[in-house]
N, CA, C and O atoms as a CHARMM CRD file, in Angstrom:
* protein
*
  248
    1    1 ARG  N    -45.09900 -32.04900  22.53600 PROA 1      0.00000
    2    1 ARG  CA   -45.78800 -31.56900  21.34900 PROA 1      0.00000
    3    1 ARG  C    -44.77300 -30.83500  20.48200 PROA 1      0.00000
    4    1 ARG  O    -43.96900 -30.04700  20.97900 PROA 1      0.00000
    5    2 ARG  N    -44.82100 -31.09900  19.20300 PROA 2      0.00000
    6    2 ARG  CA   -43.87700 -30.45400  18.29200 PROA 2      0.00000
    7    2 ARG  C    -44.60200 -30.00500  17.03000 PROA 2      0.00000
    8    2 ARG  O    -45.56500 -30.63500  16.59200 PROA 2      0.00000
    9    3 THR  N    -44.13400 -28.93200  16.46800 PROA 3      0.00000
   10    3 THR  CA   -44.68200 -28.42100  15.21900 PROA 3      0.00000
   11    3 THR  C    -43.89900 -29.03000  14.07400 PROA 3      0.00000
   12    3 THR  O    -42.67000 -29.08300  14.09900 PROA 3      0.00000
   13    4 MET  N    -44.63100 -29.48800  13.06800 PROA 4      0.00000
   14    4 MET  CA   -43.99000 -30.02500  11.87700 PROA 4      0.00000
   15    4 MET  C    -44.54200 -29.29000  10.66600 PROA 4      0.00000
   16    4 MET  O    -45.70900 -28.89800  10.63600 PROA 4      0.00000
   17    5 TYR  N    -43.69300 -29.11200   9.68100 PROA 5      0.00000
   18    5 TYR  CA   -44.05300 -28.39900   8.46200 PROA 5      0.00000
   19    5 TYR  C    -43.98400 -29.35600   7.28200 PROA 5      0.00000
   20    5 TYR  O    -43.03100 -30.12400   7.15200 PROA 5      0.00000
   21    6 LEU  N    -45.00000 -29.30700   6.41900 PROA 6      0.00000
   22    6 LEU  CA   -44.98000 -30.09500   5.19300 PROA 6      0.00000
   23    6 LEU  C    -44.20000 -29.29800   4.15800 PROA 6      0.00000
   24    6 LEU  O    -44.60400 -28.20400   3.76500 PROA 6      0.00000
   25    7 ILE  N    -43.08200 -29.85800   3.72600 PROA 7      0.00000
   26    7 ILE  CA   -42.17100 -29.16000   2.82700 PROA 7      0.00000
   27    7 ILE  C    -42.30500 -29.71500   1.41600 PROA 7      0.00000
   28    7 ILE  O    -42.22200 -30.92400   1.20100 PROA 7      0.00000
   29    8 LYS  N    -42.51100 -28.82500   0.46500 PROA 8      0.00000
   30    8 LYS  CA   -42.48300 -29.18700  -0.95600 PROA 8      0.00000
   31    8 LYS  C    -41.09300 -28.82200  -1.45700 PROA 8      0.00000
   32    8 LYS  O    -40.72100 -27.64800  -1.47200 PROA 8      0.00000
   33    9 TRP  N    -40.32900 -29.82600  -1.86500 PROA 9      0.00000
   34    9 TRP  CA   -38.95100 -29.64200  -2.28100 PROA 9      0.00000
   35    9 TRP  C    -38.88000 -29.36500  -3.77300 PROA 9      0.00000
   36    9 TRP  O    -39.52100 -30.04900  -4.57100 PROA 9      0.00000
   37   10 LYS  N    -38.10300 -28.36600  -4.14400 PROA 10     0.00000
   38   10 LYS  CA   -37.89100 -28.07000  -5.56800 PROA 10     0.00000
   39   10 LYS  C    -37.12000 -29.21500  -6.20900 PROA 10     0.00000
   40   10 LYS  O    -36.10800 -29.67500  -5.68100 PROA 10     0.00000
   41   11 GLY  N    -37.61700 -29.66900  -7.36100 PROA 11     0.00000
   42   11 GLY  CA   -36.92800 -30.71900  -8.09700 PROA 11     0.00000
   43   11 GLY  C    -37.23100 -32.12900  -7.63000 PROA 11     0.00000
   44   11 GLY  O    -36.69200 -33.08800  -8.18400 PROA 11     0.00000
   45   12 PHE  N    -38.09500 -32.28100  -6.60900 PROA 12     0.00000
   46   12 PHE  CA   -38.44800 -33.60100  -6.10500 PROA 12     0.00000
   47   12 PHE  C    -39.96300 -33.74900  -6.09200 PROA 12     0.00000
   48   12 PHE  O    -40.68100 -32.78900  -5.81300 PROA 12     0.00000
   49   13 ALA  N    -40.44500 -34.94000  -6.39200 PROA 13     0.00000
   50   13 ALA  CA   -41.88800 -35.18000  -6.45800 PROA 13     0.00000
   51   13 ALA  C    -42.51500 -35.32200  -5.07000 PROA 13     0.00000
   52   13 ALA  O    -43.66100 -34.92300  -4.86600 PROA 13     0.00000
   53   14 ASP  N    -41.77700 -35.88400  -4.12300 PROA 14     0.00000
   54   14 ASP  CA   -42.34100 -36.17200  -2.80300 PROA 14     0.00000
   55   14 ASP  C    -42.16600 -35.00600  -1.84100 PROA 14     0.00000
   56   14 ASP  O    -41.11800 -34.36000  -1.80700 PROA 14     0.00000
   57   15 ASN  N    -43.21000 -34.74900  -1.05900 PROA 15     0.00000
   58   15 ASN  CA   -43.15900 -33.77600   0.03200 PROA 15     0.00000
   59   15 ASN  C    -42.82400 -34.52900   1.31000 PROA 15     0.00000
   60   15 ASN  O    -43.11000 -35.72200   1.41900 PROA 15     0.00000
   61   16 THR  N    -42.22100 -33.84600   2.28000 PROA 16     0.00000
   62   16 THR  CA   -41.89600 -34.49600   3.54900 PROA 16     0.00000
   63   16 THR  C    -42.30300 -33.61400   4.71800 PROA 16     0.00000
   64   16 THR  O    -42.31900 -32.38700   4.61400 PROA 16     0.00000
   65   17 TRP  N    -42.63300 -34.26100   5.83800 PROA 17     0.00000
   66   17 TRP  CA   -42.90600 -33.54700   7.08400 PROA 17     0.00000
   67   17 TRP  C    -41.58100 -33.36100   7.79900 PROA 17     0.00000
   68   17 TRP  O    -40.84000 -34.32200   8.00500 PROA 17     0.00000
   69   18 GLU  N    -41.28500 -32.13300   8.17500 PROA 18     0.00000
   70   18 GLU  CA   -40.00700 -31.81600   8.81700 PROA 18     0.00000
   71   18 GLU  C    -40.23500 -31.07800  10.13000 PROA 18     0.00000
   72   18 GLU  O    -41.14200 -30.25500  10.25000 PROA 18     0.00000
   73   19 ARG  N    -39.39200 -31.38900  11.11100 PROA 19     0.00000
   74   19 ARG  CA   -39.41200 -30.66000  12.38100 PROA 19     0.00000
   75   19 ARG  C    -38.79000 -29.28200  12.17200 PROA 19     0.00000
   76   19 ARG  O    -38.01500 -29.06900  11.24000 PROA 19     0.00000
   77   20 LEU  N    -39.13900 -28.36900  13.04300 PROA 20     0.00000
   78   20 LEU  CA   -38.58400 -27.02000  12.97500 PROA 20     0.00000
   79   20 LEU  C    -37.06000 -27.04100  13.03700 PROA 20     0.00000
   80   20 LEU  O    -36.40200 -26.22800  12.38800 PROA 20     0.00000
   81   21 ALA  N    -36.49700 -27.96200  13.81000 PROA 21     0.00000
   82   21 ALA  CA   -35.04000 -28.04600  13.95500 PROA 21     0.00000
   83   21 ALA  C    -34.34000 -28.36200  12.63500 PROA 21     0.00000
   84   21 ALA  O    -33.14800 -28.09100  12.48900 PROA 21     0.00000
   85   22 ASN  N    -35.06900 -28.93200  11.67200 PROA 22     0.00000
   86   22 ASN  CA   -34.47900 -29.30900  10.38800 PROA 22     0.00000
   87   22 ASN  C    -34.65900 -28.24800   9.31000 PROA 22     0.00000
   88   22 ASN  O    -34.25700 -28.45300   8.16500 PROA 22     0.00000
   89   23 ILE  N    -35.26300 -27.11000   9.67000 PROA 23     0.00000
   90   23 ILE  CA   -35.57800 -26.07900   8.68800 PROA 23     0.00000
   91   23 ILE  C    -34.91800 -24.77300   9.11000 PROA 23     0.00000
   92   23 ILE  O    -34.81300 -24.47700  10.30000 PROA 23     0.00000
   93   24 SER  N    -34.48200 -24.01000   8.14600 PROA 24     0.00000
   94   24 SER  CA   -33.87500 -22.70900   8.40800 PROA 24     0.00000
   95   24 SER  C    -34.88100 -21.78000   9.09700 PROA 24     0.00000
   96   24 SER  O    -36.00600 -21.62200   8.62400 PROA 24     0.00000
   97   25 ILE  N    -34.48400 -21.17800  10.19100 PROA 25     0.00000
   98   25 ILE  CA   -35.33800 -20.23300  10.91700 PROA 25     0.00000
   99   25 ILE  C    -35.71600 -19.06100  10.01500 PROA 25     0.00000
  100   25 ILE  O    -36.83500 -18.55200  10.08300 PROA 25     0.00000
  101   26 GLU  N    -34.78200 -18.63900   9.17300 PROA 26     0.00000
  102   26 GLU  CA   -35.05000 -17.52400   8.25900 PROA 26     0.00000
  103   26 GLU  C    -36.15700 -17.87700   7.26300 PROA 26     0.00000
  104   26 GLU  O    -36.99800 -17.03600   6.94800 PROA 26     0.00000
  105   27 LEU  N    -36.16000 -19.11900   6.76800 PROA 27     0.00000
  106   27 LEU  CA   -37.20700 -19.54100   5.83100 PROA 27     0.00000
  107   27 LEU  C    -38.57500 -19.58200   6.49900 PROA 27     0.00000
  108   27 LEU  O    -39.57600 -19.19800   5.89500 PROA 27     0.00000
  109   28 ILE  N    -38.61900 -20.04600   7.74100 PROA 28     0.00000
  110   28 ILE  CA   -39.89500 -20.08000   8.47100 PROA 28     0.00000
  111   28 ILE  C    -40.39100 -18.65700   8.69100 PROA 28     0.00000
  112   28 ILE  O    -41.58300 -18.39300   8.53100 PROA 28     0.00000
  113   29 ALA  N    -39.51200 -17.74500   9.05100 PROA 29     0.00000
  114   29 ALA  CA   -39.90400 -16.34500   9.26200 PROA 29     0.00000
  115   29 ALA  C    -40.43900 -15.73300   7.97300 PROA 29     0.00000
  116   29 ALA  O    -41.43800 -15.01300   8.00200 PROA 29     0.00000
  117   30 LYS  N    -39.78900 -16.00800   6.84300 PROA 30     0.00000
  118   30 LYS  CA   -40.26200 -15.49200   5.55300 PROA 30     0.00000
  119   30 LYS  C    -41.62700 -16.06700   5.20200 PROA 30     0.00000
  120   30 LYS  O    -42.49200 -15.35300   4.69500 PROA 30     0.00000
  121   31 PHE  N    -41.82200 -17.35100   5.46900 PROA 31     0.00000
  122   31 PHE  CA   -43.11200 -17.99600   5.20700 PROA 31     0.00000
  123   31 PHE  C    -44.21600 -17.33200   6.03400 PROA 31     0.00000
  124   31 PHE  O    -45.27700 -16.99700   5.50600 PROA 31     0.00000
  125   32 LYS  N    -43.96200 -17.14400   7.32800 PROA 32     0.00000
  126   32 LYS  CA   -44.97100 -16.53800   8.20200 PROA 32     0.00000
  127   32 LYS  C    -45.27400 -15.09900   7.79200 PROA 32     0.00000
  128   32 LYS  O    -46.43300 -14.68400   7.81100 PROA 32     0.00000
  129   33 GLU  N    -44.25600 -14.34000   7.42500 PROA 33     0.00000
  130   33 GLU  CA   -44.46100 -12.95300   6.99400 PROA 33     0.00000
  131   33 GLU  C    -45.27300 -12.86500   5.70800 PROA 33     0.00000
  132   33 GLU  O    -46.06400 -11.93900   5.53100 PROA 33     0.00000
  133   34 ALA  N    -45.07900 -13.82300   4.81800 PROA 34     0.00000
  134   34 ALA  CA   -45.78100 -13.81200   3.53100 PROA 34     0.00000
  135   34 ALA  C    -47.28800 -13.97000   3.69700 PROA 34     0.00000
  136   34 ALA  O    -48.04800 -13.60600   2.80000 PROA 34     0.00000
  137   35 TYR  N    -47.72800 -14.50600   4.83000 PROA 35     0.00000
  138   35 TYR  CA   -49.15000 -14.74400   5.06000 PROA 35     0.00000
  139   35 TYR  C    -49.73000 -13.82500   6.12700 PROA 35     0.00000
  140   35 TYR  O    -50.64600 -14.21800   6.85100 PROA 35     0.00000
  141   36 ARG  N    -49.20900 -12.60800   6.23300 PROA 36     0.00000
  142   36 ARG  CA   -49.74800 -11.61500   7.16600 PROA 36     0.00000
  143   36 ARG  C    -50.19100 -10.38000   6.39900 PROA 36     0.00000
  144   36 ARG  O    -49.58200  -9.99800   5.40000 PROA 36     0.00000
  145   37 ASP  N    -51.26900  -9.76000   6.88800 PROA 37     0.00000
  146   37 ASP  CA   -51.67600  -8.48800   6.28900 PROA 37     0.00000
  147   37 ASP  C    -51.01300  -7.34400   7.05400 PROA 37     0.00000
  148   37 ASP  O    -50.18100  -7.58700   7.92800 PROA 37     0.00000
  149   38 PHE  N    -51.36800  -6.11700   6.74100 PROA 38     0.00000
  150   38 PHE  CA   -50.72200  -4.96700   7.37400 PROA 38     0.00000
  151   38 PHE  C    -51.02200  -4.85400   8.86800 PROA 38     0.00000
  152   38 PHE  O    -50.31900  -4.13600   9.57700 PROA 38     0.00000
  153   39 LYS  N    -52.06000  -5.55400   9.36500 PROA 39     0.00000
  154   39 LYS  CA   -52.38300  -5.54400  10.79600 PROA 39     0.00000
  155   39 LYS  C    -51.73400  -6.71000  11.54000 PROA 39     0.00000
  156   39 LYS  O    -51.85700  -6.81600  12.76000 PROA 39     0.00000
  157   40 GLY  N    -51.04700  -7.57700  10.81000 PROA 40     0.00000
  158   40 GLY  CA   -50.39800  -8.72000  11.44700 PROA 40     0.00000
  159   40 GLY  C    -51.24000  -9.97400  11.47700 PROA 40     0.00000
  160   40 GLY  O    -50.82600 -10.97700  12.05800 PROA 40     0.00000
  161   41 ASN  N    -52.41800  -9.94500  10.86100 PROA 41     0.00000
  162   41 ASN  CA   -53.28400 -11.11800  10.81300 PROA 41     0.00000
  163   41 ASN  C    -52.81600 -12.07400   9.72300 PROA 41     0.00000
  164   41 ASN  O    -52.30600 -11.65000   8.68500 PROA 41     0.00000
  165   42 HSD  N    -52.99300 -13.35800   9.97000 PROA 42     0.00000
  166   42 HSD  CA   -52.61000 -14.35300   8.96800 PROA 42     0.00000
  167   42 HSD  C    -53.60600 -14.36200   7.82500 PROA 42     0.00000
  168   42 HSD  O    -54.81300 -14.25900   8.04300 PROA 42     0.00000
  169   43 LEU  N    -53.10000 -14.48700   6.60300 PROA 43     0.00000
  170   43 LEU  CA   -53.92200 -14.52400   5.39500 PROA 43     0.00000
  171   43 LEU  C    -53.62200 -15.77500   4.58600 PROA 43     0.00000
  172   43 LEU  O    -52.53500 -16.34400   4.68500 PROA 43     0.00000
  173   44 GLY  N    -54.57300 -16.18900   3.80200 PROA 44     0.00000
  174   44 GLY  CA   -54.33000 -17.19900   2.78500 PROA 44     0.00000
  175   44 GLY  C    -54.10500 -18.60800   3.27700 PROA 44     0.00000
  176   44 GLY  O    -53.79400 -19.48500   2.47100 PROA 44     0.00000
  177   45 VAL  N    -54.24900 -18.86500   4.56000 PROA 45     0.00000
  178   45 VAL  CA   -54.07700 -20.21500   5.06500 PROA 45     0.00000
  179   45 VAL  C    -55.41400 -20.66200   5.63500 PROA 45     0.00000
  180   45 VAL  O    -55.99200 -20.00500   6.50100 PROA 45     0.00000
  181   46 GLU  N    -55.89100 -21.79200   5.13000 PROA 46     0.00000
  182   46 GLU  CA   -57.19700 -22.29700   5.53300 PROA 46     0.00000
  183   46 GLU  C    -57.03800 -23.72100   6.05600 PROA 46     0.00000
  184   46 GLU  O    -56.39400 -24.55000   5.41200 PROA 46     0.00000
  185   47 LEU  N    -57.61600 -24.01100   7.21500 PROA 47     0.00000
  186   47 LEU  CA   -57.58900 -25.35800   7.77400 PROA 47     0.00000
  187   47 LEU  C    -58.60600 -26.20900   7.03400 PROA 47     0.00000
  188   47 LEU  O    -59.80200 -25.92000   7.07300 PROA 47     0.00000
  189   48 LEU  N    -58.14300 -27.25500   6.36000 PROA 48     0.00000
  190   48 LEU  CA   -59.02700 -28.14000   5.60900 PROA 48     0.00000
  191   48 LEU  C    -59.47100 -29.33700   6.43100 PROA 48     0.00000
  192   48 LEU  O    -60.61700 -29.77600   6.33500 PROA 48     0.00000
  193   49 ASN  N    -58.55600 -29.86600   7.24400 PROA 49     0.00000
  194   49 ASN  CA   -58.87000 -31.05900   8.01400 PROA 49     0.00000
  195   49 ASN  C    -57.89300 -31.17500   9.17500 PROA 49     0.00000
  196   49 ASN  O    -56.77200 -30.67100   9.11900 PROA 49     0.00000
  197   50 LYS  N    -58.34100 -31.84700  10.22500 PROA 50     0.00000
  198   50 LYS  CA   -57.50300 -32.10100  11.39400 PROA 50     0.00000
  199   50 LYS  C    -57.77200 -33.53700  11.80700 PROA 50     0.00000
  200   50 LYS  O    -58.93000 -33.94400  11.91100 PROA 50     0.00000
  201   51 ARG  N    -56.70800 -34.32000  12.04700 PROA 51     0.00000
  202   51 ARG  CA   -56.91100 -35.70100  12.46500 PROA 51     0.00000
  203   51 ARG  C    -55.77500 -36.14700  13.37400 PROA 51     0.00000
  204   51 ARG  O    -54.68800 -35.57000  13.38000 PROA 51     0.00000
  205   52 ARG  N    -56.06200 -37.18900  14.14100 PROA 52     0.00000
  206   52 ARG  CA   -55.04300 -37.78900  14.99500 PROA 52     0.00000
  207   52 ARG  C    -54.52300 -39.03300  14.28200 PROA 52     0.00000
  208   52 ARG  O    -55.29400 -39.88900  13.85100 PROA 52     0.00000
  209   53 ARG  N    -53.19400 -39.11400  14.16900 PROA 53     0.00000
  210   53 ARG  CA   -52.57600 -40.25700  13.49800 PROA 53     0.00000
  211   53 ARG  C    -51.32200 -40.65200  14.25300 PROA 53     0.00000
  212   53 ARG  O    -50.42100 -39.83700  14.45100 PROA 53     0.00000
  213   54 ARG  N    -51.26900 -41.89800  14.67100 PROA 54     0.00000
  214   54 ARG  CA   -50.12400 -42.42700  15.42700 PROA 54     0.00000
  215   54 ARG  C    -49.79100 -41.57000  16.63500 PROA 54     0.00000
  216   54 ARG  O    -48.62000 -41.35400  16.94700 PROA 54     0.00000
  217   55 GLY  N    -50.81200 -41.08500  17.30800 PROA 55     0.00000
  218   55 GLY  CA   -50.61300 -40.28900  18.50800 PROA 55     0.00000
  219   55 GLY  C    -50.31800 -38.82200  18.26700 PROA 55     0.00000
  220   55 GLY  O    -50.17800 -38.06200  19.22600 PROA 55     0.00000
  221   56 ASN  N    -50.22000 -38.40300  17.01400 PROA 56     0.00000
  222   56 ASN  CA   -49.95700 -37.00600  16.67400 PROA 56     0.00000
  223   56 ASN  C    -51.18000 -36.39200  16.02300 PROA 56     0.00000
  224   56 ASN  O    -51.97700 -37.09500  15.40200 PROA 56     0.00000
  225   57 ILE  N    -51.33000 -35.09600  16.16000 PROA 57     0.00000
  226   57 ILE  CA   -52.40100 -34.38800  15.47200 PROA 57     0.00000
  227   57 ILE  C    -51.82600 -33.81900  14.18700 PROA 57     0.00000
  228   57 ILE  O    -50.79800 -33.14100  14.20100 PROA 57     0.00000
  229   58 GLU  N    -52.50400 -34.10300  13.06400 PROA 58     0.00000
  230   58 GLU  CA   -52.08400 -33.58300  11.76700 PROA 58     0.00000
  231   58 GLU  C    -53.10900 -32.56900  11.29100 PROA 58     0.00000
  232   58 GLU  O    -54.31500 -32.78100  11.41900 PROA 58     0.00000
  233   59 TYR  N    -52.62300 -31.47300  10.74400 PROA 59     0.00000
  234   59 TYR  CA   -53.48100 -30.42600  10.19300 PROA 59     0.00000
  235   59 TYR  C    -53.21900 -30.34400   8.69500 PROA 59     0.00000
  236   59 TYR  O    -52.06800 -30.28900   8.26200 PROA 59     0.00000
  237   60 TYR  N    -54.28500 -30.33500   7.91000 PROA 60     0.00000
  238   60 TYR  CA   -54.16300 -30.16100   6.46700 PROA 60     0.00000
  239   60 TYR  C    -54.60900 -28.75600   6.13400 PROA 60     0.00000
  240   60 TYR  O    -55.76000 -28.38200   6.35900 PROA 60     0.00000
  241   61 MET  N    -53.67700 -27.97600   5.59100 PROA 61     0.00000
  242   61 MET  CA   -53.90800 -26.55800   5.33400 PROA 61     0.00000
  243   61 MET  C    -53.85000 -26.27900   3.83800 PROA 61     0.00000
  244   61 MET  O    -53.22800 -27.01300   3.06900 PROA 61     0.00000
  245   62 ARG  N    -54.51200 -25.20300   3.45100 PROA 62     0.00000
  246   62 ARG  CA   -54.40500 -24.72300   2.07500 PROA 62     0.00000
  247   62 ARG  C    -54.07800 -23.25800   2.12600 PROA 62     0.00000
  248   62 ARG  O    -53.93600 -22.62000   1.08300 PROA 62     0.00000
């Protein structure tokens, strides 16, 4: 099982799914911190849909 992140690239129209190994650890930490309140709870991320595709589970978040 692996975590993948949907990345919106600046200056490019297409988004891509990337493995954690392909993304800066510092950027992931900043992303996670941006969605926490003062108690450490996640904010602003809502699960819209979950599906299985090609043997993987995909989550659509907002």
